[in-house]
PQR file with spaces between the fields and no chain letter, atoms N, CA, C, O and H, PARSE charges and radii, in Angstrom:
ATOM       1  N    UNK     1     -20.772   25.076  -31.839 -0.4000 1.5000
ATOM       2  CA   UNK     1     -19.943   23.579  -31.575 -0.0000 2.0000
ATOM       3  C    UNK     1     -19.272   23.514  -30.454  0.5500 1.7000
ATOM       4  O    UNK     1     -19.334   22.623  -29.607 -0.5500 1.4000
ATOM       5  N    UNK     2     -18.270   24.995  -30.448 -0.4000 1.5000
ATOM       6  CA   UNK     2     -17.362   25.038  -29.462 -0.0000 2.0000
ATOM       7  C    UNK     2     -17.951   24.951  -28.124  0.5500 1.7000
ATOM       8  O    UNK     2     -17.289   24.350  -27.278 -0.5500 1.4000
ATOM       9  H    UNK     2     -18.220   25.719  -31.136  0.4000 1.0000
ATOM      10  N    UNK     3     -19.154   25.478  -27.766 -0.4000 1.5000
ATOM      11  CA   UNK     3     -19.780   25.344  -26.545 -0.0000 2.0000
ATOM      12  C    UNK     3     -20.350   23.823  -26.248  0.5500 1.7000
ATOM      13  O    UNK     3     -20.331   23.311  -25.129 -0.5500 1.4000
ATOM      14  H    UNK     3     -19.692   25.967  -28.454  0.4000 1.0000
ATOM      15  N    UNK     4     -20.704   23.381  -27.076 -0.4000 1.5000
ATOM      16  CA   UNK     4     -21.013   21.923  -26.865 -0.0000 2.0000
ATOM      17  C    UNK     4     -19.762   21.060  -26.634  0.5500 1.7000
ATOM      18  O    UNK     4     -19.763   20.090  -25.876 -0.5500 1.4000
ATOM      19  H    UNK     4     -20.719   23.797  -27.985  0.4000 1.0000
ATOM      20  N    UNK     5     -18.853   21.416  -27.234 -0.4000 1.5000
ATOM      21  CA   UNK     5     -17.411   20.735  -26.808 -0.0000 2.0000
ATOM      22  C    UNK     5     -16.802   21.024  -25.539  0.5500 1.7000
ATOM      23  O    UNK     5     -16.006   20.339  -24.896 -0.5500 1.4000
ATOM      24  H    UNK     5     -18.853   22.204  -27.850  0.4000 1.0000
ATOM      25  N    UNK     6     -17.316   22.185  -25.271 -0.4000 1.5000
ATOM      26  CA   UNK     6     -16.644   22.644  -23.560 -0.0000 2.0000
ATOM      27  C    UNK     6     -17.614   22.076  -22.648  0.5500 1.7000
ATOM      28  O    UNK     6     -17.175   21.677  -21.570 -0.5500 1.4000
ATOM      29  H    UNK     6     -17.962   22.742  -25.794  0.4000 1.0000
ATOM      30  N    UNK     7     -18.979   21.955  -22.906 -0.4000 1.5000
ATOM      31  CA   UNK     7     -19.937   21.250  -21.968 -0.0000 2.0000
ATOM      32  C    UNK     7     -19.438   19.847  -21.790  0.5500 1.7000
ATOM      33  O    UNK     7     -19.241   19.356  -20.678 -0.5500 1.4000
ATOM      34  H    UNK     7     -19.336   22.279  -23.783  0.4000 1.0000
ATOM      35  N    UNK     8     -19.213   19.136  -23.072 -0.4000 1.5000
ATOM      36  CA   UNK     8     -18.936   17.831  -22.944 -0.0000 2.0000
ATOM      37  C    UNK     8     -17.456   17.583  -22.330  0.5500 1.7000
ATOM      38  O    UNK     8     -17.132   16.469  -21.918 -0.5500 1.4000
ATOM      39  H    UNK     8     -19.373   19.535  -23.975  0.4000 1.0000
ATOM      40  N    UNK     9     -16.674   18.575  -22.299 -0.4000 1.5000
ATOM      41  CA   UNK     9     -15.257   18.690  -21.660 -0.0000 2.0000
ATOM      42  C    UNK     9     -15.491   18.659  -20.205  0.5500 1.7000
ATOM      43  O    UNK     9     -15.059   17.745  -19.502 -0.5500 1.4000
ATOM      44  H    UNK     9     -16.937   19.480  -22.634  0.4000 1.0000
ATOM      45  N    UNK    10     -16.166   19.642  -19.754 -0.4000 1.5000
ATOM      46  CA   UNK    10     -16.696   19.639  -18.395 -0.0000 2.0000
ATOM      47  C    UNK    10     -17.210   18.542  -17.727  0.5500 1.7000
ATOM      48  O    UNK    10     -17.037   18.167  -16.567 -0.5500 1.4000
ATOM      49  H    UNK    10     -16.518   20.384  -20.324  0.4000 1.0000
ATOM      50  N    UNK    11     -17.948   18.030  -18.740 -0.4000 1.5000
ATOM      51  CA   UNK    11     -18.678   16.732  -17.867 -0.0000 2.0000
ATOM      52  C    UNK    11     -17.950   15.600  -17.825  0.5500 1.7000
ATOM      53  O    UNK    11     -18.077   14.803  -16.895 -0.5500 1.4000
ATOM      54  H    UNK    11     -18.089   18.335  -19.682  0.4000 1.0000
ATOM      55  N    UNK    12     -17.073   15.402  -18.871 -0.4000 1.5000
ATOM      56  CA   UNK    12     -15.985   14.260  -18.644 -0.0000 2.0000
ATOM      57  C    UNK    12     -15.184   14.592  -17.763  0.5500 1.7000
ATOM      58  O    UNK    12     -14.757   13.568  -17.229 -0.5500 1.4000
ATOM      59  H    UNK    12     -16.969   16.050  -19.626  0.4000 1.0000
ATOM      60  N    UNK    13     -14.646   15.713  -17.219 -0.4000 1.5000
ATOM      61  CA   UNK    13     -13.790   16.180  -16.298 -0.0000 2.0000
ATOM      62  C    UNK    13     -14.205   15.908  -15.022  0.5500 1.7000
ATOM      63  O    UNK    13     -13.455   15.393  -14.193 -0.5500 1.4000
ATOM      64  H    UNK    13     -14.993   16.545  -17.653  0.4000 1.0000
ATOM      65  N    UNK    14     -15.630   16.293  -14.742 -0.4000 1.5000
ATOM      66  CA   UNK    14     -16.314   16.172  -13.653 -0.0000 2.0000
ATOM      67  C    UNK    14     -16.506   14.489  -13.425  0.5500 1.7000
ATOM      68  O    UNK    14     -16.327   13.864  -12.379 -0.5500 1.4000
ATOM      69  H    UNK    14     -16.239   16.712  -15.415  0.4000 1.0000
ATOM      70  N    UNK    15     -16.803   14.125  -14.354 -0.4000 1.5000
ATOM      71  CA   UNK    15     -16.926   12.281  -14.148 -0.0000 2.0000
ATOM      72  C    UNK    15     -15.799   11.824  -13.773  0.5500 1.7000
ATOM      73  O    UNK    15     -15.816   11.032  -12.830 -0.5500 1.4000
ATOM      74  H    UNK    15     -16.949   14.633  -15.203  0.4000 1.0000
ATOM      75  N    UNK    16     -14.622   12.148  -14.335 -0.4000 1.5000
ATOM      76  CA   UNK    16     -13.345   11.646  -14.023 -0.0000 2.0000
ATOM      77  C    UNK    16     -12.793   12.043  -12.699  0.5500 1.7000
ATOM      78  O    UNK    16     -12.020   11.289  -12.106 -0.5500 1.4000
ATOM      79  H    UNK    16     -14.608   12.791  -15.100  0.4000 1.0000
ATOM      80  N    UNK    17     -13.134   13.127  -12.236 -0.4000 1.5000
ATOM      81  CA   UNK    17     -12.784   13.566  -10.889 -0.0000 2.0000
ATOM      82  C    UNK    17     -13.615   12.722   -9.884  0.5500 1.7000
ATOM      83  O    UNK    17     -13.155   12.367   -8.799 -0.5500 1.4000
ATOM      84  H    UNK    17     -13.761   13.739  -12.717  0.4000 1.0000
ATOM      85  N    UNK    18     -14.781   12.445  -10.284 -0.4000 1.5000
ATOM      86  CA   UNK    18     -15.526   11.674   -9.244 -0.0000 2.0000
ATOM      87  C    UNK    18     -15.433   10.278   -9.170  0.5500 1.7000
ATOM      88  O    UNK    18     -15.821    9.607   -8.213 -0.5500 1.4000
ATOM      89  H    UNK    18     -15.155   12.734  -11.165  0.4000 1.0000
ATOM      90  N    UNK    19     -14.846    9.794  -10.328 -0.4000 1.5000
ATOM      91  CA   UNK    19     -14.278    8.429  -10.541 -0.0000 2.0000
ATOM      92  C    UNK    19     -13.058    8.351   -9.470  0.5500 1.7000
ATOM      93  O    UNK    19     -12.931    7.488   -8.602 -0.5500 1.4000
ATOM      94  H    UNK    19     -14.531   10.339  -11.106  0.4000 1.0000
ATOM      95  N    UNK    20     -12.297    9.311   -9.694 -0.4000 1.5000
ATOM      96  CA   UNK    20     -10.881    9.236   -8.606 -0.0000 2.0000
ATOM      97  C    UNK    20     -11.087    9.491   -7.380  0.5500 1.7000
ATOM      98  O    UNK    20     -10.312    9.085   -6.514 -0.5500 1.4000
ATOM      99  H    UNK    20     -12.401   10.012  -10.399  0.4000 1.0000
ATOM     100  N    UNK    21     -12.094   10.157   -7.124 -0.4000 1.5000
ATOM     101  CA   UNK    21     -12.609   10.376   -5.714 -0.0000 2.0000
ATOM     102  C    UNK    21     -13.114    9.040   -5.160  0.5500 1.7000
ATOM     103  O    UNK    21     -12.722    8.646   -4.062 -0.5500 1.4000
ATOM     104  H    UNK    21     -12.724   10.486   -7.827  0.4000 1.0000
ATOM     105  N    UNK    22     -14.030    8.297   -5.948 -0.4000 1.5000
ATOM     106  CA   UNK    22     -14.446    7.194   -5.279 -0.0000 2.0000
ATOM     107  C    UNK    22     -13.120    5.917   -5.249  0.5500 1.7000
ATOM     108  O    UNK    22     -13.180    4.919   -4.530 -0.5500 1.4000
ATOM     109  H    UNK    22     -14.349    8.618   -6.840  0.4000 1.0000
ATOM     110  N    UNK    23     -12.167    6.179   -6.035 -0.4000 1.5000
ATOM     111  CA   UNK    23     -11.127    5.234   -6.028 -0.0000 2.0000
ATOM     112  C    UNK    23     -10.252    5.565   -4.593  0.5500 1.7000
ATOM     113  O    UNK    23      -9.865    4.737   -3.769 -0.5500 1.4000
ATOM     114  H    UNK    23     -12.118    6.990   -6.619  0.4000 1.0000
ATOM     115  N    UNK    24     -10.080    6.967   -4.570 -0.4000 1.5000
ATOM     116  CA   UNK    24      -9.336    7.241   -3.270 -0.0000 2.0000
ATOM     117  C    UNK    24     -10.044    6.894   -1.937  0.5500 1.7000
ATOM     118  O    UNK    24      -9.404    6.536   -0.948 -0.5500 1.4000
ATOM     119  H    UNK    24     -10.394    7.640   -5.239  0.4000 1.0000
ATOM     120  N    UNK    25     -11.274    7.005   -1.952 -0.4000 1.5000
ATOM     121  CA   UNK    25     -12.242    6.531   -0.766 -0.0000 2.0000
ATOM     122  C    UNK    25     -12.194    5.006   -0.542  0.5500 1.7000
ATOM     123  O    UNK    25     -12.304    4.544    0.594 -0.5500 1.4000
ATOM     124  H    UNK    25     -11.793    7.296   -2.755  0.4000 1.0000
ATOM     125  N    UNK    26     -12.048    4.310   -1.512 -0.4000 1.5000
ATOM     126  CA   UNK    26     -11.970    2.930   -1.596 -0.0000 2.0000
ATOM     127  C    UNK    26     -10.434    2.592   -0.950  0.5500 1.7000
ATOM     128  O    UNK    26     -10.213    1.678   -0.156 -0.5500 1.4000
ATOM     129  H    UNK    26     -11.958    4.685   -2.435  0.4000 1.0000
ATOM     130  N    UNK    27      -9.594    3.387   -1.392 -0.4000 1.5000
ATOM     131  CA   UNK    27      -8.160    3.124   -0.708 -0.0000 2.0000
ATOM     132  C    UNK    27      -7.951    3.337    0.423  0.5500 1.7000
ATOM     133  O    UNK    27      -7.096    2.676    1.012 -0.5500 1.4000
ATOM     134  H    UNK    27      -9.774    4.130   -2.038  0.4000 1.0000
ATOM     135  N    UNK    28      -8.695    4.358    1.081 -0.4000 1.5000
ATOM     136  CA   UNK    28      -8.855    4.881    2.363 -0.0000 2.0000
ATOM     137  C    UNK    28      -9.408    3.677    3.283  0.5500 1.7000
ATOM     138  O    UNK    28      -8.853    3.296    4.314 -0.5500 1.4000
ATOM     139  H    UNK    28      -9.390    4.895    0.603  0.4000 1.0000
ATOM     140  N    UNK    29     -10.609    3.134    2.731 -0.4000 1.5000
ATOM     141  CA   UNK    29     -10.938    2.035    3.589 -0.0000 2.0000
ATOM     142  C    UNK    29     -10.228    0.881    3.580  0.5500 1.7000
ATOM     143  O    UNK    29     -10.211    0.197    4.603 -0.5500 1.4000
ATOM     144  H    UNK    29     -11.059    3.443    1.894  0.4000 1.0000
ATOM     145  N    UNK    30      -9.492    0.457    2.368 -0.4000 1.5000
ATOM     146  CA   UNK    30      -8.638   -0.651    2.539 -0.0000 2.0000
ATOM     147  C    UNK    30      -7.331   -0.281    3.787  0.5500 1.7000
ATOM     148  O    UNK    30      -6.919   -1.060    4.647 -0.5500 1.4000
ATOM     149  H    UNK    30      -9.507    1.013    1.537  0.4000 1.0000
ATOM     150  N    UNK    31      -6.888    1.126    3.544 -0.4000 1.5000
ATOM     151  CA   UNK    31      -5.989    1.311    4.901 -0.0000 2.0000
ATOM     152  C    UNK    31      -6.598    1.210    6.096  0.5500 1.7000
ATOM     153  O    UNK    31      -6.037    0.641    7.032 -0.5500 1.4000
ATOM     154  H    UNK    31      -7.223    1.759    2.846  0.4000 1.0000
ATOM     155  N    UNK    32      -7.810    1.746    6.206 -0.4000 1.5000
ATOM     156  CA   UNK    32      -8.341    1.603    7.390 -0.0000 2.0000
ATOM     157  C    UNK    32      -8.359    0.184    7.901  0.5500 1.7000
ATOM     158  O    UNK    32      -7.904   -0.031    9.025 -0.5500 1.4000
ATOM     159  H    UNK    32      -8.266    2.209    5.445  0.4000 1.0000
ATOM     160  N    UNK    33      -8.825   -0.766    7.203 -0.4000 1.5000
ATOM     161  CA   UNK    33      -8.901   -2.263    7.328 -0.0000 2.0000
ATOM     162  C    UNK    33      -7.716   -2.721    7.863  0.5500 1.7000
ATOM     163  O    UNK    33      -7.683   -3.415    8.879 -0.5500 1.4000
ATOM     164  H    UNK    33      -9.194   -0.592    6.290  0.4000 1.0000
ATOM     165  N    UNK    34      -6.451   -2.274    7.060 -0.4000 1.5000
ATOM     166  CA   UNK    34      -5.199   -2.836    7.539 -0.0000 2.0000
ATOM     167  C    UNK    34      -4.769   -2.290    8.697  0.5500 1.7000
ATOM     168  O    UNK    34      -4.154   -2.948    9.537 -0.5500 1.4000
ATOM     169  H    UNK    34      -6.478   -1.710    6.234  0.4000 1.0000
ATOM     170  N    UNK    35      -5.027   -1.188    8.813 -0.4000 1.5000
ATOM     171  CA   UNK    35      -4.542   -0.800   10.228 -0.0000 2.0000
ATOM     172  C    UNK    35      -5.170   -1.375   11.402  0.5500 1.7000
ATOM     173  O    UNK    35      -4.650   -1.275   12.513 -0.5500 1.4000
ATOM     174  H    UNK    35      -5.526   -0.654    8.130  0.4000 1.0000
ATOM     175  N    UNK    36      -6.388   -2.038   11.176 -0.4000 1.5000
ATOM     176  CA   UNK    36      -7.058   -2.747   12.339 -0.0000 2.0000
ATOM     177  C    UNK    36      -6.547   -4.340   12.588  0.5500 1.7000
ATOM     178  O    UNK    36      -6.527   -4.975   13.642 -0.5500 1.4000
ATOM     179  H    UNK    36      -6.811   -2.118   10.273  0.4000 1.0000
ATOM     180  N    UNK    37      -6.193   -4.697   11.401 -0.4000 1.5000
ATOM     181  CA   UNK    37      -6.002   -6.121   11.567 -0.0000 2.0000
ATOM     182  C    UNK    37      -4.150   -6.478   11.564  0.5500 1.7000
ATOM     183  O    UNK    37      -3.654   -7.602   11.642 -0.5500 1.4000
ATOM     184  H    UNK    37      -6.209   -4.182   10.545  0.4000 1.0000
ATOM     185  N    UNK    38      -3.626   -5.558   11.486 -0.4000 1.5000
ATOM     186  CA   UNK    38      -2.145   -5.903   11.435 -0.0000 2.0000
ATOM     187  C    UNK    38      -1.461   -5.981   12.963  0.5500 1.7000
ATOM     188  O    UNK    38      -2.050   -5.456   13.907 -0.5500 1.4000
ATOM     189  H    UNK    38      -4.029   -4.645   11.423  0.4000 1.0000
ATOM     190  N    UNK    39      -0.318   -6.596   13.127 -0.4000 1.5000
ATOM     191  CA   UNK    39       0.011   -6.490   14.468 -0.0000 2.0000
ATOM     192  C    UNK    39       1.341   -5.978   14.785  0.5500 1.7000
ATOM     193  O    UNK    39       1.994   -6.292   15.781 -0.5500 1.4000
ATOM     194  H    UNK    39       0.160   -7.022   12.360  0.4000 1.0000
ATOM     195  N    UNK    40       1.670   -5.222   13.931 -0.4000 1.5000
ATOM     196  CA   UNK    40       2.925   -4.176   14.058 -0.0000 2.0000
ATOM     197  C    UNK    40       2.280   -2.695   14.231  0.5500 1.7000
ATOM     198  O    UNK    40       1.640   -2.131   13.344 -0.5500 1.4000
ATOM     199  H    UNK    40       1.140   -4.967   13.123  0.4000 1.0000
ATOM     200  N    UNK    41       2.526   -2.210   15.390 -0.4000 1.5000
ATOM     201  CA   UNK    41       1.995   -0.857   15.522 -0.0000 2.0000
ATOM     202  C    UNK    41       2.458    0.229   14.605  0.5500 1.7000
ATOM     203  O    UNK    41       1.744    1.178   14.280 -0.5500 1.4000
ATOM     204  H    UNK    41       3.046   -2.668   16.111  0.4000 1.0000
ATOM     205  N    UNK    42       3.799    0.026   14.169 -0.4000 1.5000
ATOM     206  CA   UNK    42       4.327    0.975   13.267 -0.0000 2.0000
ATOM     207  C    UNK    42       3.671    0.913   11.868  0.5500 1.7000
ATOM     208  O    UNK    42       3.615    1.949   11.204 -0.5500 1.4000
ATOM     209  H    UNK    42       4.378   -0.745   14.434  0.4000 1.0000
ATOM     210  N    UNK    43       3.162   -0.265   11.378 -0.4000 1.5000
ATOM     211  CA   UNK    43       2.668   -0.560   10.291 -0.0000 2.0000
ATOM     212  C    UNK    43       1.495    0.243   10.318  0.5500 1.7000
ATOM     213  O    UNK    43       1.214    1.153    9.538 -0.5500 1.4000
ATOM     214  H    UNK    43       3.208   -1.106   11.917  0.4000 1.0000
ATOM     215  N    UNK    44       0.632   -0.303   11.585 -0.4000 1.5000
ATOM     216  CA   UNK    44      -0.837    0.400   11.608 -0.0000 2.0000
ATOM     217  C    UNK    44      -0.792    1.711   11.513  0.5500 1.7000
ATOM     218  O    UNK    44      -1.612    2.247   10.768 -0.5500 1.4000
ATOM     219  H    UNK    44       0.860   -1.042   12.218  0.4000 1.0000
ATOM     220  N    UNK    45       0.118    2.488   12.201 -0.4000 1.5000
ATOM     221  CA   UNK    45       0.323    3.967   12.229 -0.0000 2.0000
ATOM     222  C    UNK    45       0.445    4.219   10.580  0.5500 1.7000
ATOM     223  O    UNK    45      -0.248    5.033    9.969 -0.5500 1.4000
ATOM     224  H    UNK    45       0.784    2.052   12.806  0.4000 1.0000
ATOM     225  N    UNK    46       1.195    3.586   10.139 -0.4000 1.5000
ATOM     226  CA   UNK    46       1.327    4.060    8.478 -0.0000 2.0000
ATOM     227  C    UNK    46       0.416    3.836    7.713  0.5500 1.7000
ATOM     228  O    UNK    46       0.307    4.485    6.673 -0.5500 1.4000
ATOM     229  H    UNK    46       1.758    2.925   10.635  0.4000 1.0000
ATOM     230  N    UNK    47      -0.441    2.872    8.049 -0.4000 1.5000
ATOM     231  CA   UNK    47      -1.779    2.470    7.379 -0.0000 2.0000
ATOM     232  C    UNK    47      -2.665    3.557    7.577  0.5500 1.7000
ATOM     233  O    UNK    47      -3.206    4.015    6.571 -0.5500 1.4000
ATOM     234  H    UNK    47      -0.352    2.344    8.894  0.4000 1.0000
ATOM     235  N    UNK    48      -2.958    4.138    8.859 -0.4000 1.5000
ATOM     236  CA   UNK    48      -3.792    5.030    9.395 -0.0000 2.0000
ATOM     237  C    UNK    48      -3.499    6.457    8.552  0.5500 1.7000
ATOM     238  O    UNK    48      -4.343    7.194    8.042 -0.5500 1.4000
ATOM     239  H    UNK    48      -2.518    3.766    9.677  0.4000 1.0000
ATOM     240  N    UNK    49      -2.145    6.602    8.565 -0.4000 1.5000
ATOM     241  CA   UNK    49      -1.522    7.914    7.685 -0.0000 2.0000
ATOM     242  C    UNK    49      -1.926    7.829    6.288  0.5500 1.7000
ATOM     243  O    UNK    49      -2.261    8.826    5.647 -0.5500 1.4000
ATOM     244  H    UNK    49      -1.459    6.004    8.979  0.4000 1.0000
ATOM     245  N    UNK    50      -1.896    6.536    5.764 -0.4000 1.5000
ATOM     246  CA   UNK    50      -2.103    6.394    4.309 -0.0000 2.0000
ATOM     247  C    UNK    50      -3.657    6.795    4.116  0.5500 1.7000
ATOM     248  O    UNK    50      -4.072    7.545    3.232 -0.5500 1.4000
ATOM     249  H    UNK    50      -1.624    5.727    6.285  0.4000 1.0000
ATOM     250  N    UNK    51      -4.371    6.214    5.018 -0.4000 1.5000
ATOM     251  CA   UNK    51      -5.789    6.438    4.909 -0.0000 2.0000
ATOM     252  C    UNK    51      -6.367    7.916    4.980  0.5500 1.7000
ATOM     253  O    UNK    51      -7.389    8.252    4.381 -0.5500 1.4000
ATOM     254  H    UNK    51      -4.034    5.605    5.736  0.4000 1.0000
ATOM     255  N    UNK    52      -5.664    8.698    5.713 -0.4000 1.5000
ATOM     256  CA   UNK    52      -5.982   10.019    5.901 -0.0000 2.0000
ATOM     257  C    UNK    52      -5.513   10.819    4.509  0.5500 1.7000
ATOM     258  O    UNK    52      -6.182   11.682    3.940 -0.5500 1.4000
ATOM     259  H    UNK    52      -4.834    8.425    6.199  0.4000 1.0000
ATOM     260  N    UNK    53      -4.215   10.331    4.104 -0.4000 1.5000
ATOM     261  CA   UNK    53      -3.846   11.024    2.824 -0.0000 2.0000
ATOM     262  C    UNK    53      -4.791   10.844    1.665  0.5500 1.7000
ATOM     263  O    UNK    53      -5.102   11.772    0.918 -0.5500 1.4000
ATOM     264  H    UNK    53      -3.671    9.631    4.566  0.4000 1.0000
ATOM     265  N    UNK    54      -5.235    9.611    1.546 -0.4000 1.5000
ATOM     266  CA   UNK    54      -6.219    9.137    0.573 -0.0000 2.0000
ATOM     267  C    UNK    54      -7.781    9.963    0.605  0.5500 1.7000
ATOM     268  O    UNK    54      -8.423   10.419   -0.341 -0.5500 1.4000
ATOM     269  H    UNK    54      -4.982    8.857    2.153  0.4000 1.0000
ATOM     270  N    UNK    55      -8.073    9.953    1.957 -0.4000 1.5000
ATOM     271  CA   UNK    55      -9.219   10.953    2.236 -0.0000 2.0000
ATOM     272  C    UNK    55      -8.844   12.482    1.647  0.5500 1.7000
ATOM     273  O    UNK    55      -9.600   13.274    1.083 -0.5500 1.4000
ATOM     274  H    UNK    55      -7.552    9.582    2.726  0.4000 1.0000
ATOM     275  N    UNK    56      -7.754   12.593    1.895 -0.4000 1.5000
ATOM     276  CA   UNK    56      -7.326   14.286    1.542 -0.0000 2.0000
ATOM     277  C    UNK    56      -7.429   14.364   -0.111  0.5500 1.7000
ATOM     278  O    UNK    56      -7.943   15.322   -0.690 -0.5500 1.4000
ATOM     279  H    UNK    56      -7.141   11.950    2.353  0.4000 1.0000
ATOM     280  N    UNK    57      -6.917   13.320   -0.721 -0.4000 1.5000
ATOM     281  CA   UNK    57      -6.909   13.240   -2.073 -0.0000 2.0000
ATOM     282  C    UNK    57      -8.350   13.194   -2.654  0.5500 1.7000
ATOM     283  O    UNK    57      -8.677   13.777   -3.687 -0.5500 1.4000
ATOM     284  H    UNK    57      -6.500   12.542   -0.251  0.4000 1.0000
ATOM     285  N    UNK    58      -9.101   12.509   -1.952 -0.4000 1.5000
ATOM     286  CA   UNK    58     -10.571   12.352   -2.435 -0.0000 2.0000
ATOM     287  C    UNK    58     -11.455   13.515   -2.242  0.5500 1.7000
ATOM     288  O    UNK    58     -12.437   13.634   -2.975 -0.5500 1.4000
ATOM     289  H    UNK    58      -8.835   12.036   -1.112  0.4000 1.0000
ATOM     290  N    UNK    59     -11.180   14.459   -1.249 -0.4000 1.5000
ATOM     291  CA   UNK    59     -11.755   15.606   -1.145 -0.0000 2.0000
ATOM     292  C    UNK    59     -11.096   16.560   -2.288  0.5500 1.7000
ATOM     293  O    UNK    59     -11.833   17.307   -2.933 -0.5500 1.4000
ATOM     294  H    UNK    59     -10.382   14.363   -0.654  0.4000 1.0000
ATOM     295  N    UNK    60      -9.860   16.525   -2.496 -0.4000 1.5000
ATOM     296  CA   UNK    60      -9.351   17.426   -3.577 -0.0000 2.0000
ATOM     297  C    UNK    60     -10.195   16.865   -5.067  0.5500 1.7000
ATOM     298  O    UNK    60     -10.757   17.612   -5.867 -0.5500 1.4000
ATOM     299  H    UNK    60      -9.262   15.918   -1.972  0.4000 1.0000
ATOM     300  N    UNK    61     -10.112   15.554   -5.151 -0.4000 1.5000
ATOM     301  CA   UNK    61     -11.046   15.463   -6.529 -0.0000 2.0000
ATOM     302  C    UNK    61     -12.429   15.880   -6.375  0.5500 1.7000
ATOM     303  O    UNK    61     -12.974   16.396   -7.351 -0.5500 1.4000
ATOM     304  H    UNK    61      -9.656   14.947   -4.501  0.4000 1.0000
ATOM     305  N    UNK    62     -13.191   15.705   -5.101 -0.4000 1.5000
ATOM     306  CA   UNK    62     -14.316   16.278   -5.063 -0.0000 2.0000
ATOM     307  C    UNK    62     -14.644   17.769   -5.543  0.5500 1.7000
ATOM     308  O    UNK    62     -15.515   18.196   -6.301 -0.5500 1.4000
ATOM     309  H    UNK    62     -12.748   15.286   -4.308  0.4000 1.0000
ATOM     310  N    UNK    63     -13.622   18.405   -4.822 -0.4000 1.5000
ATOM     311  CA   UNK    63     -13.408   20.044   -5.235 -0.0000 2.0000
ATOM     312  C    UNK    63     -13.172   20.062   -6.690  0.5500 1.7000
ATOM     313  O    UNK    63     -13.938   20.787   -7.325 -0.5500 1.4000
ATOM     314  H    UNK    63     -12.915   18.058   -4.206  0.4000 1.0000
ATOM     315  N    UNK    64     -12.229   19.387   -7.385 -0.4000 1.5000
ATOM     316  CA   UNK    64     -12.302   19.447   -8.800 -0.0000 2.0000
ATOM     317  C    UNK    64     -13.775   19.264   -9.444  0.5500 1.7000
ATOM     318  O    UNK    64     -14.235   20.036  -10.285 -0.5500 1.4000
ATOM     319  H    UNK    64     -11.607   18.798   -6.869  0.4000 1.0000
ATOM     320  N    UNK    65     -14.368   18.266   -8.988 -0.4000 1.5000
ATOM     321  CA   UNK    65     -15.758   17.787   -9.859 -0.0000 2.0000
ATOM     322  C    UNK    65     -16.588   19.105   -9.712  0.5500 1.7000
ATOM     323  O    UNK    65     -17.167   19.728  -10.602 -0.5500 1.4000
ATOM     324  H    UNK    65     -13.994   17.639   -8.304  0.4000 1.0000
ATOM     325  N    UNK    66     -16.501   19.400   -8.271 -0.4000 1.5000
ATOM     326  CA   UNK    66     -17.528   20.576   -8.150 -0.0000 2.0000
ATOM     327  C    UNK    66     -17.084   21.993   -8.981  0.5500 1.7000
ATOM     328  O    UNK    66     -17.923   22.828   -9.319 -0.5500 1.4000
ATOM     329  H    UNK    66     -16.030   18.894   -7.549  0.4000 1.0000
ATOM     330  N    UNK    67     -15.902   22.104   -9.203 -0.4000 1.5000
ATOM     331  CA   UNK    67     -15.532   23.259  -10.024 -0.0000 2.0000
ATOM     332  C    UNK    67     -15.806   22.820  -11.517  0.5500 1.7000
ATOM     333  O    UNK    67     -16.012   23.773  -12.269 -0.5500 1.4000
ATOM     334  H    UNK    67     -15.220   21.426   -8.928  0.4000 1.0000
ATOM     335  N    UNK    68     -15.845   21.654  -12.054 -0.4000 1.5000
ATOM     336  CA   UNK    68     -16.205   21.400  -13.460 -0.0000 2.0000
ATOM     337  C    UNK    68     -17.614   21.577  -13.611  0.5500 1.7000
ATOM     338  O    UNK    68     -18.141   22.121  -14.581 -0.5500 1.4000
ATOM     339  H    UNK    68     -15.678   20.880  -11.443  0.4000 1.0000
ATOM     340  N    UNK    69     -18.307   21.021  -12.455 -0.4000 1.5000
ATOM     341  CA   UNK    69     -19.835   21.227  -12.394 -0.0000 2.0000
ATOM     342  C    UNK    69     -20.499   22.758  -12.598  0.5500 1.7000
ATOM     343  O    UNK    69     -21.526   23.074  -13.199 -0.5500 1.4000
ATOM     344  H    UNK    69     -17.879   20.580  -11.666  0.4000 1.0000
ATOM     345  N    UNK    70     -19.416   23.684  -11.788 -0.4000 1.5000
ATOM     346  CA   UNK    70     -19.942   25.120  -11.609 -0.0000 2.0000
ATOM     347  C    UNK    70     -19.633   25.836  -12.881  0.5500 1.7000
ATOM     348  O    UNK    70     -20.214   26.893  -13.125 -0.5500 1.4000
ATOM     349  H    UNK    70     -18.582   23.427  -11.300  0.4000 1.0000
ATOM     350  N    UNK    71     -18.622   25.256  -13.837 -0.4000 1.5000
ATOM     351  CA   UNK    71     -18.621   25.652  -15.112 -0.0000 2.0000
ATOM     352  C    UNK    71     -19.619   25.411  -15.840  0.5500 1.7000
ATOM     353  O    UNK    71     -20.160   26.348  -16.426 -0.5500 1.4000
ATOM     354  H    UNK    71     -18.150   24.397  -13.639  0.4000 1.0000
ATOM     355  N    UNK    72     -20.059   24.200  -15.964 -0.4000 1.5000
ATOM     356  CA   UNK    72     -21.322   23.841  -16.756 -0.0000 2.0000
ATOM     357  C    UNK    72     -22.480   24.564  -16.307  0.5500 1.7000
ATOM     358  O    UNK    72     -23.441   24.528  -17.076 -0.5500 1.4000
ATOM     359  H    UNK    72     -19.619   23.438  -15.488  0.4000 1.0000
ATOM     360  N    UNK    73     -22.611   25.220  -15.228 -0.4000 1.5000
ATOM     361  CA   UNK    73     -23.743   26.224  -14.922 -0.0000 2.0000
ATOM     362  C    UNK    73     -23.445   27.467  -15.510  0.5500 1.7000
ATOM     363  O    UNK    73     -24.402   28.183  -15.803 -0.5500 1.4000
ATOM     364  H    UNK    73     -21.831   25.249  -14.603  0.4000 1.0000
ATOM     365  N    UNK    74     -22.105   27.929  -15.778 -0.4000 1.5000
ATOM     366  CA   UNK    74     -21.944   29.058  -16.331 -0.0000 2.0000
ATOM     367  C    UNK    74     -22.266   29.018  -17.764  0.5500 1.7000
ATOM     368  O    UNK    74     -22.555   30.040  -18.387 -0.5500 1.4000
ATOM     369  H    UNK    74     -21.327   27.347  -15.540  0.4000 1.0000
ATOM     370  N    UNK    75     -22.212   27.602  -18.407 -0.4000 1.5000
ATOM     371  CA   UNK    75     -22.344   27.568  -19.791 -0.0000 2.0000
ATOM     372  C    UNK    75     -23.653   27.889  -20.201  0.5500 1.7000
ATOM     373  O    UNK    75     -23.937   27.905  -21.399 -0.5500 1.4000
ATOM     374  H    UNK    75     -21.978   26.771  -17.902  0.4000 1.0000
């Protein structure tokens, strides 16, 4: 039963990380759009920086998901 619980936990953690990755990527797209339609160059630059930060977070969540999936392969 403990192994089943570990498998379920890894699956849940991987799914959660992938969901968070998707949210981060959507947030990055929103910032990209905002950077293209704004009139203030400083705000546009801030939106571009926020988009880059969101993409970095997405990559981190992707790495977490990959880690949890590799743990599944070990089980």
